[in-house]
C-alpha atoms as one frame of an Amber mdcrd trajectory, in Angstrom:
protein
  12.704  16.871 -28.388  10.601  19.151 -26.215   9.145  17.981 -22.924   5.706
  17.966 -24.547   6.934  15.736 -27.374   8.567  13.354 -24.904   5.359  13.150
 -22.869   3.361  12.469 -26.030   5.797   9.666 -26.917   5.322   8.210 -23.440
   1.536   8.298 -23.900   1.818   6.364 -27.178   4.160   3.864 -25.523   1.744
   3.368 -22.610  -1.009   2.429 -25.042   1.216  -0.258 -26.551   2.278  -1.478
 -23.099  -1.328  -2.405 -22.308  -1.199  -5.301 -24.767   2.149  -6.664 -23.554
   1.811  -9.940 -21.669   2.941 -10.389 -18.081   5.473 -12.956 -19.285   7.017
 -10.389 -21.632   7.167  -7.844 -18.815   9.060 -10.365 -16.687  11.474 -10.996
 -19.544  12.131  -7.265 -19.921  12.828  -6.920 -16.207  15.255  -9.822 -16.123
  17.068  -8.354 -19.141  17.432  -5.045 -17.282  18.876  -6.838 -14.256  21.423
  -8.687 -16.391  22.520  -5.507 -18.203  22.913  -3.629 -14.927  25.174  -6.337
 -13.566  27.194  -6.421 -16.787  27.582  -2.610 -16.811  28.561  -2.209 -13.160
  32.013  -0.755 -13.874  30.652   1.878 -16.270  27.855   2.818 -13.840  30.281
   3.343 -10.963  32.609   5.392 -13.206  29.757   7.702 -14.221  28.683   8.015
 -10.597  32.211   9.049  -9.596  31.817  12.142 -11.789  28.667  13.072  -9.876
  30.346  12.459  -6.518  33.295  14.653  -7.477  30.952  17.474  -8.486  28.861
  16.982  -5.324  31.893  17.450  -3.094  32.825  20.601  -5.002  29.271  21.881
  -4.437  29.690  21.248  -0.716  26.876  18.714  -0.316  26.666  17.094   3.114
  28.037  13.610   3.671  24.474  12.384   4.218  23.480  13.711   0.773  26.597
  12.241  -0.824  25.743   8.910   0.784  22.359   8.996  -0.971  24.054   9.811
  -4.271  26.825   7.215  -4.190  26.738   4.005  -6.238  29.157   1.135  -5.617
  29.485  -2.331  -7.179  27.521  -3.600  -4.175  24.681  -1.117  -4.704  24.545
  -1.891  -8.426  24.127  -5.571  -7.522  21.416  -4.563  -5.050  19.601  -2.659
  -7.817  19.793  -5.667 -10.131  18.496  -7.950  -7.380  15.616  -5.560  -6.697
  14.621  -5.730 -10.359  14.742  -9.527 -10.225  12.587  -9.487  -7.090  10.012
  -7.302  -8.847  10.034  -9.660 -11.833   9.284 -12.635  -9.573   6.391 -10.989
  -7.762   2.801 -11.998  -8.575   1.417 -10.237 -11.634  -0.738  -7.218 -10.926
  -2.002  -6.301 -14.400  -5.240  -8.166 -15.041  -5.569  -9.343 -11.440  -9.260
  -9.852 -10.618  -9.917  -8.326  -7.205 -13.669  -8.926  -7.074 -16.211 -11.021
  -8.985 -19.977 -11.372  -8.574 -23.228 -11.961 -10.480 -26.126  -9.513 -10.365
 -29.769 -10.690  -9.986 -30.329  -9.962 -13.694 -27.536 -12.342 -14.660 -24.858
  -9.744 -15.408 -21.409 -11.029 -14.486 -19.338  -8.277 -12.930 -15.653  -8.270
 -12.150 -13.145  -5.656 -11.065  -9.661  -6.011 -12.456  -6.380  -4.170 -12.110
  -5.208  -2.003 -15.005  -2.237   0.348 -15.445  -2.638   4.020 -14.580  -1.070
   4.994 -17.934   1.795   7.506 -17.857   3.481   8.179 -14.533   5.969  11.022
 -14.115   8.553  11.063 -11.340  10.534  14.136 -10.284  13.261  13.227  -7.813
  16.485  14.403  -6.218  19.860  12.850  -5.400  19.258   9.102  -5.494  20.095
   7.646  -8.946  18.786   4.180  -8.002  15.329   5.737  -8.409  15.798   5.492
 -12.188  16.059   1.709 -11.999  13.611   1.037  -9.164  10.840   3.158 -10.609
  11.356   1.993 -14.192  11.071  -1.606 -12.991   7.871  -0.912 -11.040   6.372
   0.951 -13.996   7.146  -1.945 -16.329   5.745  -4.510 -13.887   2.510  -2.526
 -13.609   2.169  -1.904 -17.354   2.805   1.844 -17.246   5.086   4.173 -19.146
   7.249   6.467 -17.028   8.944   9.845 -17.361  11.852  10.402 -14.967  13.371
  13.787 -14.132  16.271  13.626 -11.699  18.395  16.314 -10.087  21.502  17.811
 -11.672  23.665  16.382  -8.852  23.114  12.882 -10.334  23.152  13.823 -14.023
  25.822  11.336 -15.175  24.413   8.468 -13.105  20.833   9.072 -14.218  21.849
   9.215 -17.861  23.749   5.919 -17.918  21.086   4.076 -15.901  18.359   5.382
 -18.199  20.332   4.289 -21.269  20.818   0.788 -19.838  17.124   0.376 -19.026
  15.972   1.657 -22.415  18.407  -0.531 -24.359  17.323  -3.581 -22.336  13.589
  -3.217 -23.016  13.738  -2.372 -26.723  13.154  -5.863 -28.157  10.169  -6.411
 -25.860   8.601  -3.053 -24.954   8.402   0.312 -26.705  11.631   2.208 -26.049
   9.680   5.227 -24.822   8.023   3.198 -22.081  10.924   4.647 -20.068  12.114
   8.202 -20.733  14.772   9.936 -18.656  14.701  13.700 -19.092  17.793  15.894
 -19.005  18.729  16.199 -15.340  20.142  19.709 -15.840  16.990  21.200 -17.362
  14.913  23.012 -14.714  12.344  24.176 -17.277  11.262  20.600 -17.991   9.793
  20.327 -14.484   7.387  23.217 -15.049   6.615  21.902 -18.533   5.695  18.435
 -17.237   3.361  19.851 -14.613   1.238  21.457 -17.342   0.684  18.306 -19.449
  -2.329  16.472 -17.953  -3.371  15.340 -21.427  -0.312  13.074 -21.528   0.628
  12.464 -17.877  -1.843  10.665 -15.606   0.002  10.815 -12.301   2.840  12.923
 -10.904   5.057  11.656  -8.069   7.605  14.077  -6.579  10.326  12.575  -4.403
  12.832  14.841  -2.723  13.005  17.875  -0.488   9.931  19.526   0.964  10.380
  22.578  -1.268  10.294  20.464  -4.446   7.242  18.531  -3.298   5.253  21.624
  -2.353   6.133  23.247  -5.674   4.838  20.198  -7.565   1.659  19.935  -5.466
   0.911  23.635  -5.936   1.574  23.712  -9.692   0.666  20.306 -11.146  -2.432
  20.108 -13.317  -2.676  16.325 -12.902  -3.171  14.234  -9.738  -0.149  14.123
  -7.405   0.888  11.466  -4.918   3.161  13.304  -2.509   6.064  11.973  -0.490
   6.368  14.710   2.135   9.117  14.879   4.735   9.704  11.989   7.110   9.767
  13.474  10.591   9.818  10.039  12.197   9.499   9.422  15.937  10.402   6.552
  18.219   8.566   6.435  21.565  10.154   4.347  24.341   7.469   3.331  26.855
   8.141   2.803  30.568   8.285  -0.988  30.242  10.416  -1.204  27.080  13.265
  -3.699  26.874  16.214  -1.356  27.475  18.805  -3.330  25.498  16.475  -3.587
  22.506  15.631   0.100  22.828  19.298   1.110  22.649  19.894  -1.019  19.535
  16.735   0.184  17.798  17.295   3.858  18.597  20.872   3.679  17.336  19.858
   1.916  14.137  16.938   4.253  13.444  19.157   7.350  13.697  22.680   6.338
  12.752  22.543   3.623  10.073  21.552   6.072   7.295  20.669   9.471   8.750
  20.054  11.076   5.350  16.983   9.023   4.383  13.313   9.702   4.987  12.693
   6.742   7.325  15.487   7.676   9.728  14.346   8.712  13.216  14.487  12.459
  13.826  12.841  12.726  17.282  13.052  10.361  20.250  10.386  10.430  22.969
  11.167   8.618  26.225   8.829   7.891  29.141  10.167   9.458  32.347  10.386
   6.047  34.044  12.649   4.686  31.283  14.663   7.850  30.727  17.463   7.676
  33.352  18.679   4.192  32.432  18.181   4.650  28.678  19.819   8.072  28.446
  22.872   6.941  30.405  23.524   4.309  27.729  22.225   5.990  24.596  23.518
   9.558  24.716  27.221   8.541  24.962  26.702   6.186  22.006  25.156   8.992
  19.954  28.024  11.330  20.778  30.566   8.640  19.885  28.788   8.153  16.531
  29.009  11.892  15.799  25.325  12.634  16.428  24.483  16.071  17.814  21.903
  15.634  20.586  19.312  18.347  21.185  16.974  17.795  24.101  14.375  19.188
  26.450  15.416  20.433  29.913  14.943  16.975  31.463  17.077  15.398  28.730
  19.803  17.982  29.417  19.783  17.133  33.112  20.339  13.474  32.236  22.862
  14.050  29.455  24.746  17.058  30.756  27.087  18.906  28.420  26.555  16.305
  25.668  23.056  17.709  25.111  22.237  21.052  23.500  18.932  22.635  24.559
  16.286  22.015  21.890  14.218  24.898  20.533  10.591  24.803  19.356  11.882
  24.547  15.791  13.669  21.261  16.521  10.411  19.379  17.096   9.357  20.210
  13.509  12.693  19.614  11.774  13.595  16.738   9.477  17.359  16.915   9.868
  18.397  14.230   7.345  21.720  14.356   9.156  23.438  13.252  12.358  21.236
  15.380  14.595  18.471  14.173  16.921  15.913  15.849  19.184  14.994  14.050
  22.424  12.097  14.759  24.781  11.205  13.094  28.078   7.426  12.658  28.478
   5.250  11.877  31.490   2.961   9.391  29.756   1.952   7.519  26.626  -0.778
  10.114  26.091   1.781  12.930  26.096   3.883  11.080  23.530   0.838  10.544
  21.317  -0.128  14.231  21.585   3.419  15.256  20.624   3.399  13.014  17.529
  -0.078  14.171  16.536   1.207  17.753  16.607   4.602  17.302  14.991   4.405
  14.070  12.940   4.246  14.008   9.132   2.213  10.798   8.537   5.356   8.896
   7.568   6.712   6.380  10.126   6.109   6.231  13.880   7.466   3.601  16.274
   6.657   2.416  19.786   8.906   0.238  21.953   6.968  -1.528  24.708   5.918
  -4.857  26.191   2.364  -3.600  26.768  -0.343  -4.787  24.386  -2.635  -2.013
  25.647   0.017   0.633  24.877   0.533  -0.779  21.382  -3.213  -0.716  20.700
  -3.605   2.840  22.002  -0.609   4.068  19.989  -1.770   2.369  16.780  -5.347
   3.617  17.137  -4.413   7.256  17.714  -1.366   7.782  15.500  -2.037   8.543
  11.823   1.017   7.387   9.877   1.669   5.363   6.742   3.498   2.779   8.838
   3.425   1.958  12.562   6.492   0.142  13.847   6.236  -1.938  17.030   9.504
  -2.912  18.741  11.529  -2.422  15.591  13.383   0.302  13.695  11.734   2.983
  11.557  14.250   2.028   8.871  12.060  -0.919   7.870   9.422   1.342   6.289
  10.865   0.706   2.856   9.443  -1.005  -0.207  12.272  -3.514  -0.444  12.148
  -4.378   3.253   8.367  -4.804   3.187   8.447  -7.202   0.242   7.586  -4.843
  -2.631  10.960  -5.291  -4.341  11.432  -1.523  -4.507   9.279   1.572  -4.148
   8.210   4.638  -6.073   8.376   6.449  -2.757   6.547   6.480   0.543   3.236
   8.227   0.059   1.972  10.418   2.870  -1.007  11.534   0.767  -3.404   8.651
   1.606  -4.972   8.998  -1.872  -4.211   7.103  -4.103  -1.774   5.213  -1.860
  -0.482   5.392   1.734   2.995   4.175   2.572   5.547   2.511   0.261   4.300
   2.339  -3.328   5.059  -0.841  -5.235   3.709  -2.139  -8.543   0.193  -2.706
  -7.173  -0.024   0.958  -6.130   0.692   1.939  -9.760  -2.543   0.336 -10.913
  -6.185   1.218 -10.589  -9.251  -0.978 -10.969 -11.969  -0.989 -13.585 -15.248
  -2.863 -13.995 -15.753  -5.426 -16.736 -19.405  -6.453 -17.171 -20.493  -9.470
 -19.250 -24.062 -10.120 -20.211 -26.178 -12.188 -22.616 -28.405  -9.543 -24.164
 -29.716  -7.765 -21.038 -31.152  -4.253 -21.454 -32.019  -1.801 -18.703 -35.705
  -1.182 -17.989
């Protein structure tokens, strides 16, 4: 089938999904979770083919880490689907209700968006997470993954589709051929069938989609995330948080890329932190003051470093004179994703939160927590930096819109 025919099938499926009950949606989700668990061995075997090809292509270890599926990660996917199933229903939720002076009863209720299309790279768990969120929110979804995960995407799509068939239309979830580049351009020109486009991947992919899509786009731009360590920060906590934010999974969008340290905290913090980064294999790039504190372990940062999302074991560090200087730096170089402050000062927290425009502000904790699963959404479509229609991690609620339902008893307008 052509991309247009697949999109048309998804549109027809979305119309049928509107009449499916929330109880049936839960049943479909729990069936998916059970089939994932049962098919773990086959999923991992298919993923091994992708990993083998990825190593031949010379992908970085950080990228391979994003691609890899293990029995543990398959269980995590199944548990995420179960968590989504157990969440409060969003379709039909009444968010506002009132009566007008003329007796009209007005309510606003949540309804599905319709057909959502997702173009993504590397991470095959997106197939499961986003299918589950689409089902929970009553939408149909088209998924186009990257060629590096072709085998994984195919088997996960087949499992999801086979699980929902008795309950939902099969084409409520459609996984396009991961190796077809033409299908991306084709999807972007089908606003009559696709209501919302969500790109999730590298900055080049996202800008291409934003510039070419004929339907609304919710963009997940790069995550150039900062951690600012204020003068009064708890040093032991700061070391743990800064290590976690950079090292735990450096290839993901909520990993810290730039560290800003108040000059009063810098000597003690750098003496502990820089050796730990070096031991963990992190390349440290810093300003002149950072180099003085870190010596030969620190490479001099260039202007380009402050605007780079490394997605790897590389970090840029700058010593600042004040909270205001840190805020100005983030305002200039941040990407509206995740920004963190480590401090004991309530005034500093309030100033930072009021002046930093990001989808998530972290206070005395790691940037790694800006994640749909960690924030209680079960999973996420991505982390929107667009503000419209959503800002931050997108769960099932963010895949709905609201409409008015007005009930009267014969009123006419005069």
